[in-house]
DSSP file (Angstrom, degrees, kcal/mol; ACC not computed):
  #  RESIDUE AA STRUCTURE BP1 BP2  ACC     N-H-->O    O-->H-N    N-H-->O    O-->H-N    TCO  KAPPA ALPHA  PHI   PSI    X-CA   Y-CA   Z-CA
    1    1 A M              0   0    0      0, 0.0    94,-2.1     0, 0.0     2,-0.4   0.000 360.0 360.0 360.0 135.3  -26.9   -3.1  -27.0
    2    2 A I  E     +A   94   0A   0     92,-0.2     2,-0.3    93,-0.1    92,-0.2  -0.840 360.0 179.8 -97.7 132.6  -25.0   -4.0  -23.8
    3    3 A I  E     -A   93   0A   0     90,-2.8    90,-2.3    -2,-0.4     2,-0.5  -0.909  29.0-117.1-129.3 160.5  -21.8   -2.1  -23.1
    4    4 A E  E     +A   92   0A   0     -2,-0.3     2,-0.3    88,-0.2    88,-0.2  -0.838  39.3 176.3 -97.1 132.7  -19.3   -2.1  -20.2
    5    5 A I  E     -A   91   0A   0     86,-2.8    86,-2.5    -2,-0.5     2,-0.2  -0.944  39.9 -87.3-137.2 153.6  -19.0    1.1  -18.3
    6    6 A L  E     +A   90   0A   0     -2,-0.3    84,-0.3    84,-0.2     3,-0.1  -0.450  39.9 178.5 -60.4 123.4  -17.1    2.5  -15.3
    7    7 A K  E     -     0   0A   0     82,-2.8    97,-2.2     1,-0.4     2,-0.3   0.846  61.3 -16.8 -92.9 -45.7  -19.2    1.7  -12.2
    8    8 A S  E     -Ab  89 104A   0     81,-1.6    81,-2.5    95,-0.2    -1,-0.4  -0.990  54.9-154.7-160.0 162.2  -17.0    3.0   -9.5
    9    9 A K  E     -Ab  88 105A   0     95,-2.5    97,-3.0    -2,-0.3     2,-0.7  -0.989  14.2-154.5-148.8 133.9  -13.5    4.2   -8.7
   10   10 A L  E     -Ab  87 106A   0     77,-2.9    77,-2.3    -2,-0.3     2,-0.5  -0.944  34.6-151.3-100.9 108.5  -11.2    4.5   -5.7
   11   11 A H  E     -     0   0A   0     95,-3.0    75,-0.2    -2,-0.7    -2,-0.0  -0.731  59.1 -12.2 -96.5 122.7   -8.9    7.3   -6.9
   12   12 A R  E    S+     0   0A   0     -2,-0.5     2,-0.3    73,-0.3    -1,-0.2   0.943  76.7 168.7  60.4  57.1   -5.3    7.6   -5.7
   13   13 A V  E     -A   85   0A   0     72,-2.3    72,-3.0    -3,-0.4     2,-0.4  -0.696  32.9-119.7 -92.1 155.0   -5.2    5.2   -2.8
   14   14 A K  E     -A   84   0A   0     -2,-0.3     2,-0.4    70,-0.2    70,-0.2  -0.795  19.0-120.6 -98.7 133.2   -1.9    4.2   -1.3
   15   15 A V        +     0   0    0     68,-2.7    67,-2.8    -2,-0.4    55,-0.2  -0.585  30.6 179.0 -69.0 124.3   -0.6    0.6   -1.2
   16   16 A T        +     0   0    0     53,-2.5     2,-0.3    -2,-0.4    54,-0.2   0.658  62.9  12.7-101.7 -21.3   -0.1   -0.2    2.5
   17   17 A Q  E     -e   70   0B   0     52,-1.4    54,-2.0    63,-0.1     2,-0.3  -0.984  50.8-160.9-151.3 157.0    1.0   -3.9    2.1
   18   18 A A  E     -e   71   0B   0     -2,-0.3     2,-0.7    52,-0.2    54,-0.2  -0.903  11.7-173.6-142.1 113.4    2.2   -6.3   -0.6
   19   19 A E  E     +e   72   0B   0     52,-2.8    54,-2.5    -2,-0.3     3,-0.5  -0.838   6.4 178.5-114.5  93.3    1.9  -10.0    0.4
   20   20 A L  S    S+     0   0    0     -2,-0.7     2,-1.4     1,-0.3    -1,-0.2   0.880  76.5  59.2 -62.1 -41.0    3.6  -12.2   -2.3
   21   21 A N  S    S+     0   0    0     52,-0.1     2,-0.3     2,-0.1    -1,-0.3  -0.358  88.6  94.8 -91.8  57.5    2.9  -15.5   -0.5
   22   22 A Y  S    S-     0   0    0     -2,-1.4     2,-0.3    -3,-0.5    52,-0.1  -0.983  89.5 -92.0-141.7 147.7   -0.8  -15.2   -0.4
   23   23 A V        -     0   0    0     -2,-0.3    50,-0.1    50,-0.1    -2,-0.1  -0.509  68.8 -87.1 -64.1 125.0   -3.5  -16.5   -2.7
   24   24 A G  S    S+     0   0    0     -2,-0.3    49,-0.3    -4,-0.1     2,-0.2   0.461  77.9  83.9 -32.7 166.0   -4.1  -13.6   -5.2
   25   25 A S  E     -F   72   0B   0     47,-1.0    47,-2.8    -3,-0.1     2,-0.4  -0.746  69.4 -87.0 132.9-174.9   -6.4  -10.6   -4.8
   26   26 A I  E     -Fg  71  59B   0     32,-2.1    34,-2.8    -2,-0.2     2,-0.5  -0.996  28.3-147.0-131.5 129.2   -6.4   -7.1   -3.3
   27   27 A T  E     -Fg  70  60B   0     43,-2.8    43,-2.7    -2,-0.4     2,-0.4  -0.847  22.5-175.8 -95.8 127.1   -7.5   -6.6    0.3
   28   28 A I  E     -Fg  69  61B   0     32,-2.4    34,-3.2    -2,-0.5    41,-0.2  -0.981  34.9 -96.1-130.0 135.7   -9.3   -3.2    0.7
   29   29 A D  E >>  - g   0  62B   0     39,-2.4     4,-2.0    -2,-0.4     3,-0.7  -0.175  34.3-127.5 -43.9 130.6  -10.6   -1.5    3.8
   30   30 A E  H 3> S+     0   0    0     32,-1.1     4,-2.2     1,-0.2     5,-0.2   0.820 107.8  59.9 -57.9 -33.9  -14.3   -2.3    4.2
   31   31 A D  H 3> S+     0   0    0      1,-0.2     4,-2.0    32,-0.2    -1,-0.2   0.912 107.5  46.3 -60.1 -41.3  -15.2    1.5    4.5
   32   32 A L  H <> S+     0   0    0     -3,-0.7     4,-1.9     2,-0.2    -2,-0.2   0.919 112.4  47.5 -69.5 -44.2  -13.6    2.1    1.0
   33   33 A I  H  <>S+     0   0    0     -4,-2.0     5,-2.9     1,-0.2     4,-0.3   0.885 112.9  49.5 -68.9 -34.5  -15.3   -0.8   -0.8
   34   34 A E  H ><5S+     0   0    0     -4,-2.2     3,-1.3    -5,-0.2    -1,-0.2   0.931 109.9  50.9 -65.5 -44.0  -18.7    0.1    0.7
   35   35 A A  H 3<5S+     0   0    0     -4,-2.0    -2,-0.2     1,-0.3    -1,-0.2   0.858 114.6  44.0 -61.2 -34.7  -18.3    3.8   -0.3
   36   36 A A  T 3<5S-     0   0    0     -4,-1.9    -1,-0.3    -5,-0.1    68,-0.2   0.392 111.3-120.5 -91.2   3.0  -17.4    2.7   -3.9
   37   37 A N  T < 5 +     0   0    0     -3,-1.3     2,-0.4    -4,-0.3    -3,-0.2   0.896  62.9 146.4  57.1  42.0  -20.2    0.1   -4.1
   38   38 A I      < -     0   0    0     -5,-2.9    -1,-0.2    -6,-0.1    -2,-0.1  -0.901  35.0-150.4-105.7 138.1  -17.7   -2.7   -4.6
   39   39 A I    >   -     0   0    0     -2,-0.4     3,-2.1    -3,-0.1    20,-0.3  -0.788  30.0 -85.2-110.0 153.6  -18.5   -6.1   -3.2
   40   40 A P  T 3  S+     0   0    0      0, 0.0    20,-0.2     0, 0.0     3,-0.1  -0.257 115.6  20.3 -54.0 140.4  -16.1   -8.9   -2.0
   41   41 A N  T 3  S+     0   0    0     18,-3.5     2,-0.2     1,-0.3    19,-0.1   0.341  90.0 139.6  78.3  -2.1  -14.9  -11.1   -4.9
   42   42 A E    <   -     0   0    0     -3,-2.1    17,-1.5    17,-0.1    -1,-0.3  -0.474  58.1-113.7 -70.1 141.2  -15.8   -8.5   -7.5
   43   43 A K  E     -C   58   0A   0     15,-0.2    47,-0.4    -2,-0.2     2,-0.3  -0.562  39.6-176.9 -74.5 137.0  -13.3   -8.1  -10.3
   44   44 A V  E     -C   57   0A   0     13,-2.8    13,-1.9    -2,-0.3     2,-0.4  -0.947  23.3-133.9-132.5 155.2  -11.4   -4.8  -10.4
   45   45 A Q  E     -CD  56  88A   0     43,-2.8    43,-3.1    -2,-0.3     2,-0.4  -0.899  23.0-159.2-105.2 139.2   -8.9   -3.2  -12.6
   46   46 A I  E     -CD  55  87A   0      9,-3.5     9,-2.3    -2,-0.4     2,-0.5  -0.965   7.9-165.6-124.1 136.4   -5.9   -1.5  -11.0
   47   47 A V  E     -CD  54  86A   0     39,-2.3    39,-2.2    -2,-0.4     2,-0.7  -0.986  13.5-145.9-120.1 126.6   -3.6    1.1  -12.4
   48   48 A N  E  >  - D   0  85A   0      5,-3.0     4,-2.2    -2,-0.5    37,-0.2  -0.832   5.8-164.6 -94.2 114.0   -0.3    1.9  -10.7
   49   49 A N  T  4 S+     0   0    0     35,-2.6    -1,-0.2    -2,-0.7    36,-0.1   0.735  85.9  56.9 -68.8 -22.0    0.5    5.6  -11.0
   50   50 A N  T  4 S+     0   0    0     34,-0.6    -1,-0.2     1,-0.1    35,-0.1   0.858 126.8   9.8 -79.9 -35.5    4.1    5.0  -10.0
   51   51 A N  T  4 S-     0   0    0     -3,-0.2    -2,-0.2    27,-0.2    -1,-0.1   0.438  95.1-116.0-127.0  -0.5    5.1    2.5  -12.7
   52   52 A G     <  +     0   0    0     -4,-2.2    -3,-0.1     1,-0.2     2,-0.0   0.456  58.0 154.2  82.2  -0.2    2.2    2.4  -15.2
   53   53 A A        -     0   0    0     25,-0.2    -5,-3.0    -5,-0.2     2,-0.4  -0.342  24.1-166.1 -63.3 142.1    1.3   -1.3  -14.5
   54   54 A R  E     +C   47   0A   0     -7,-0.2     2,-0.3     2,-0.0    -7,-0.2  -1.000  20.3 150.2-129.3 131.3   -2.4   -2.2  -15.2
   55   55 A F  E     -C   46   0A   0     -9,-2.3    -9,-3.5    -2,-0.4     2,-0.3  -0.974  33.9-128.5-155.8 166.1   -3.8   -5.4  -14.0
   56   56 A E  E     +C   45   0A   0     -2,-0.3     2,-0.3   -11,-0.2   -11,-0.2  -0.910  33.9 141.2-120.9 148.3   -7.0   -7.1  -12.8
   57   57 A T  E     -C   44   0A   0    -13,-1.9   -13,-2.8    -2,-0.3     2,-0.3  -0.854  44.0 -92.1-158.8-166.0   -7.8   -9.1   -9.7
   58   58 A Y  E     -C   43   0A   0     -2,-0.3   -32,-2.1   -15,-0.2     2,-0.3  -0.860  36.3-107.6-124.0 161.4  -10.6   -9.6   -7.2
   59   59 A V  E     -g   26   0B   0    -17,-1.5   -18,-3.5   -20,-0.3     2,-0.4  -0.671  21.0-168.0 -96.3 137.2  -11.5   -7.9   -3.9
   60   60 A I  E     -g   27   0B   0    -34,-2.8   -32,-2.4    -2,-0.3     2,-0.3  -0.971  33.3-112.6-115.2 137.3  -11.2   -9.2   -0.4
   61   61 A K  E     -g   28   0B   0     -2,-0.4   -32,-0.2   -34,-0.2     2,-0.2  -0.545  35.9-160.4 -72.4 126.0  -12.8   -7.2    2.4
   62   62 A G  E     -g   29   0B   0    -34,-3.2   -32,-1.1    -2,-0.3     2,-0.1  -0.476  37.5 -62.3 -99.2 174.6  -10.2   -5.7    4.8
   63   63 A E    >   -     0   0    0    -34,-0.2     3,-1.8    -2,-0.2     5,-0.4  -0.344  61.0-108.4 -61.2 128.9  -10.6   -4.5    8.3
   64   64 A R  T 3  S+     0   0    0      1,-0.3    -1,-0.1   -35,-0.2   -35,-0.1  -0.339  99.2   8.3 -61.0 132.3  -13.0   -1.5    8.5
   65   65 A G  T 3  S+     0   0    0     47,-0.1    -1,-0.3    -3,-0.1    -2,-0.1   0.458  97.1 109.9  79.7   1.1  -11.3    1.8    9.2
   66   66 A S  S <  S-     0   0    0     -3,-1.8    -2,-0.1     2,-0.1     3,-0.1   0.730  76.2-133.8 -82.0 -22.7   -7.8    0.3    8.8
   67   67 A G        +     0   0    0     -4,-0.4   -53,-0.1     1,-0.2     2,-0.1   0.568  45.6 167.6  77.1   8.6   -6.9    2.1    5.5
   68   68 A T        +     0   0    0     -5,-0.4   -39,-2.4   -40,-0.1     2,-0.3  -0.340  20.4 166.3 -63.6 130.0   -5.7   -1.3    4.2
   69   69 A V  E     + F   0  28B   0    -41,-0.2   -53,-2.5    -3,-0.1   -52,-1.4  -0.820  18.2 173.1-138.4  98.1   -4.9   -1.6    0.6
   70   70 A C  E     -eF  17  27B   0    -43,-2.7   -43,-2.8    -2,-0.3     2,-0.5  -0.933  25.5-148.0-119.0 121.0   -2.9   -4.8    0.2
   71   71 A L  E     -eF  18  26B   0    -54,-2.0   -52,-2.8    -2,-0.5     2,-0.3  -0.754  24.3-161.1 -85.2 128.2   -1.9   -6.5   -3.0
   72   72 A N  E >   -eF  19  25B   0    -47,-2.8     3,-1.1    -2,-0.5   -47,-1.0  -0.797  43.5 -12.3-114.0 151.7   -1.7  -10.2   -2.6
   73   73 A G  G >  S-     0   0    0    -54,-2.5     3,-2.0    -2,-0.3     4,-0.3  -0.280 127.2  -6.4  64.4-143.4   -0.1  -13.0   -4.6
   74   74 A A  G >  S+     0   0    0      1,-0.3     3,-1.8     2,-0.2    -1,-0.2   0.780 127.1  67.8 -59.1 -29.2    1.4  -12.2   -8.0
   75   75 A T  G X  S+     0   0    0     -3,-1.1     3,-2.0     1,-0.3    -1,-0.3   0.750  83.2  74.9 -64.7 -20.5   -0.1   -8.7   -7.9
   76   76 A A  G X  S+     0   0    0     -3,-2.0     3,-0.6     1,-0.3    -1,-0.3   0.720  88.9  60.2 -62.8 -19.8    2.4   -7.9   -5.1
   77   77 A R  G <  S+     0   0    0     -3,-1.8    -1,-0.3    -4,-0.3    -2,-0.2   0.587  96.7  61.6 -80.2 -10.4    5.1   -7.8   -7.8
   78   78 A L  G <  S+     0   0    0     -3,-2.0     2,-0.3    -4,-0.2   -25,-0.2   0.423 110.7  24.5-100.4   0.6    3.3   -5.0   -9.6
   79   79 A A    <   -     0   0    0     -3,-0.6     2,-0.3    -4,-0.3    -1,-0.1  -0.987  65.2-137.7-157.5 157.2    3.4   -2.3   -6.9
   80   80 A Q    >   -     0   0    0     -2,-0.3     3,-2.5    -3,-0.1   -65,-0.3  -0.826  44.2 -83.5-113.1 156.5    5.5   -1.4   -3.8
   81   81 A V  T 3  S+     0   0    0     -2,-0.3   -65,-0.2     1,-0.3     3,-0.1  -0.390 120.6  30.5 -56.0 131.5    4.2   -0.2   -0.5
   82   82 A G  T 3  S+     0   0    0    -67,-2.8    -1,-0.3     1,-0.4   -66,-0.1   0.143  87.0 132.6 100.1 -17.6    3.6    3.5   -0.8
   83   83 A D    <   -     0   0    0     -3,-2.5   -68,-2.7   -69,-0.1     2,-0.5  -0.328  56.8-125.5 -63.4 149.8    2.7    3.4   -4.5
   84   84 A I  E     +A   14   0A   0    -70,-0.2   -35,-2.6    -3,-0.1   -34,-0.6  -0.868  35.4 178.5 -99.4 127.6   -0.4    5.3   -5.5
   85   85 A I  E     -AD  13  48A   0    -72,-3.0   -72,-2.3    -2,-0.5     2,-0.4  -0.851  26.1-138.9-127.4 162.0   -3.0    3.3   -7.4
   86   86 A I  E     - D   0  47A   0    -39,-2.2   -39,-2.3    -2,-0.3     2,-0.5  -0.988  16.7-157.9-118.5 131.4   -6.5    3.7   -8.9
   87   87 A I  E     -AD  10  46A   0    -77,-2.3   -77,-2.9    -2,-0.4     2,-0.4  -0.951  14.1-175.6-114.0 122.5   -9.0    0.9   -8.4
   88   88 A M  E     -AD   9  45A   0    -43,-3.1   -43,-2.8    -2,-0.5     2,-0.3  -0.942  12.0-165.5-124.0 139.9  -11.9    0.7  -10.9
   89   89 A S  E     -A    8   0A   0    -81,-2.5   -82,-2.8    -2,-0.4   -81,-1.6  -0.906  12.4-156.6-117.7 152.8  -14.9   -1.6  -11.1
   90   90 A Y  E     -A    6   0A   0    -47,-0.4     2,-0.3    -2,-0.3   -84,-0.2  -0.845   5.2-161.6-127.3 159.8  -17.1   -1.9  -14.2
   91   91 A A  E     -A    5   0A   0    -86,-2.5   -86,-2.8    -2,-0.3     2,-0.4  -0.974  18.9-125.5-139.0 153.7  -20.7   -2.9  -14.9
   92   92 A Y  E     +A    4   0A   0     -2,-0.3     2,-0.3   -88,-0.2   -88,-0.2  -0.845  41.8 152.1 -97.7 135.7  -22.6   -4.1  -18.0
   93   93 A M  E     -A    3   0A   0    -90,-2.3   -90,-2.8    -2,-0.4    -2,-0.0  -0.984  49.5 -79.2-155.4 164.4  -25.7   -2.1  -18.9
   94   94 A E  E  >  -A    2   0A   0     -2,-0.3     4,-2.6   -92,-0.2   -92,-0.2  -0.362  45.1-116.8 -63.1 146.4  -27.9   -1.2  -21.8
   95   95 A A  H  > S+     0   0    0    -94,-2.1     4,-1.7     1,-0.2    -1,-0.1   0.857 114.5  54.8 -56.3 -38.9  -26.5    1.8  -23.8
   96   96 A E  H  > S+     0   0    0      1,-0.2     4,-0.6     2,-0.2    -1,-0.2   0.926 111.1  43.7 -62.6 -45.0  -29.5    3.9  -22.9
   97   97 A E  H >> S+     0   0    0      1,-0.2     3,-1.0    -3,-0.2     4,-0.9   0.901 110.6  56.6 -65.0 -40.7  -29.0    3.4  -19.2
   98   98 A A  H 3< S+     0   0    0     -4,-2.6     3,-0.4     1,-0.3    -1,-0.2   0.826  95.6  65.7 -61.5 -33.3  -25.2    3.9  -19.6
   99   99 A R  H 3< S+     0   0    0     -4,-1.7    -1,-0.3     1,-0.2    -2,-0.2   0.815 113.8  30.2 -60.7 -30.3  -25.8    7.3  -21.1
  100  100 A S  H << S+     0   0    0     -3,-1.0    -1,-0.2    -4,-0.6    -2,-0.2   0.458  91.9 117.6-108.6  -2.4  -27.2    8.7  -17.9
  101  101 A Y     <  -     0   0    0     -4,-0.9    -3,-0.0    -3,-0.4    -4,-0.0  -0.459  49.2-155.6 -70.7 135.1  -25.3    6.5  -15.4
  102  102 A E        -     0   0    0     -2,-0.2    -1,-0.0   -95,-0.0    -2,-0.0  -0.951  15.5-135.2-110.7 114.9  -23.0    8.5  -13.0
  103  103 A P        -     0   0    0      0, 0.0     2,-0.6     0, 0.0   -95,-0.2  -0.269  21.7-109.7 -66.3 155.9  -20.1    6.4  -11.6
  104  104 A I  E     -b    8   0A   0    -97,-2.2   -95,-2.5   -68,-0.2     2,-0.5  -0.784  35.6-166.7 -86.0 121.9  -19.3    6.5   -7.9
  105  105 A L  E     -b    9   0A   0     -2,-0.6     2,-0.5   -97,-0.2   -95,-0.2  -0.956   2.9-168.9-116.9 119.2  -15.9    8.3   -7.5
  106  106 A I  E     -b   10   0A   0    -97,-3.0   -95,-3.0    -2,-0.5   -70,-0.0  -0.928   7.7-172.2-113.2 129.1  -14.2    8.1   -4.2
  107  107 A F        -     0   0    0     -2,-0.5     8,-0.2   -97,-0.2   -95,-0.1  -0.788  15.5-168.3-120.1  83.9  -11.2   10.4   -3.4
  108  108 A P        -     0   0    0      0, 0.0     6,-0.2     0, 0.0    -2,-0.0  -0.150  24.8-102.0 -68.5 167.7   -9.7    9.2    0.0
  109  109 A D    >   -     0   0    0      4,-2.7     3,-1.9     1,-0.1     6,-0.0  -0.116  48.9 -80.8 -78.2-175.3   -7.2   11.2    2.0
  110  110 A A  T 3  S+     0   0    0      1,-0.3    -1,-0.1     2,-0.1   -96,-0.0   0.624 131.8  52.1 -66.2 -13.7   -3.4   10.4    2.0
  111  111 A N  T 3  S-     0   0    0      2,-0.1    -1,-0.3   -98,-0.0     3,-0.1   0.110 120.4-105.2-107.9  20.0   -4.1    7.6    4.7
  112  112 A N  S <  S+     0   0    0     -3,-1.9     2,-0.4     1,-0.2   -45,-0.2   0.800  76.7 138.6  62.1  31.1   -6.8    5.9    2.6
  113  113 A K        -     0   0    0    -47,-0.1    -4,-2.7   -46,-0.1    -1,-0.2  -0.834  60.4-104.0-105.5 145.7   -9.5    7.3    4.9
  114  114 A L        -     0   0    0     -2,-0.4     2,-0.5    -6,-0.2   -82,-0.0  -0.425  31.9-126.3 -65.5 138.4  -12.8    8.6    3.6
  115  115 A I              0   0    0     -8,-0.2    -8,-0.1     1,-0.1    -1,-0.1  -0.773 360.0 360.0 -87.2 125.7  -13.0   12.4    3.6
  116  116 A K              0   0    0     -2,-0.5    -1,-0.1     0, 0.0    -2,-0.0   0.438 360.0 360.0 -98.6 360.0  -16.1   13.5    5.5
C-alpha cells in the first residue's frame, strides 16, 4: 500500500514579502529549501499560524542567504508580511518504508536563517 507522509517541514518561518501581481507560488531562500530537501517547483502545503489559512502552491528558489519567504500571486492574500507560517512537503511511499521514515524538520531563527 502506498501512503502520503510528511517528507519535510520548515517550521515557523516569517513571511518577508507578499507579491500579489506575480504568477503564483512561494519564493523561499535557497538555503532553507536545500536544508529541508525541497526542490524548485515541488508542491508544498502552507499553514498560516496568524490566521489559520491552509493552502498549497509550488516553490521557487530564492536568493541564497537572503531569508526570503515571499508569497506570490493569489497566495499573497492569505498572509501578511510578518506572519509566521509552516511549510510542509509530502512524499508517497510504501507503508513499510513510511513506518521508519524520519521527516526533515528545520527550525530557522527569527530572521529565517539556519541555526548552526
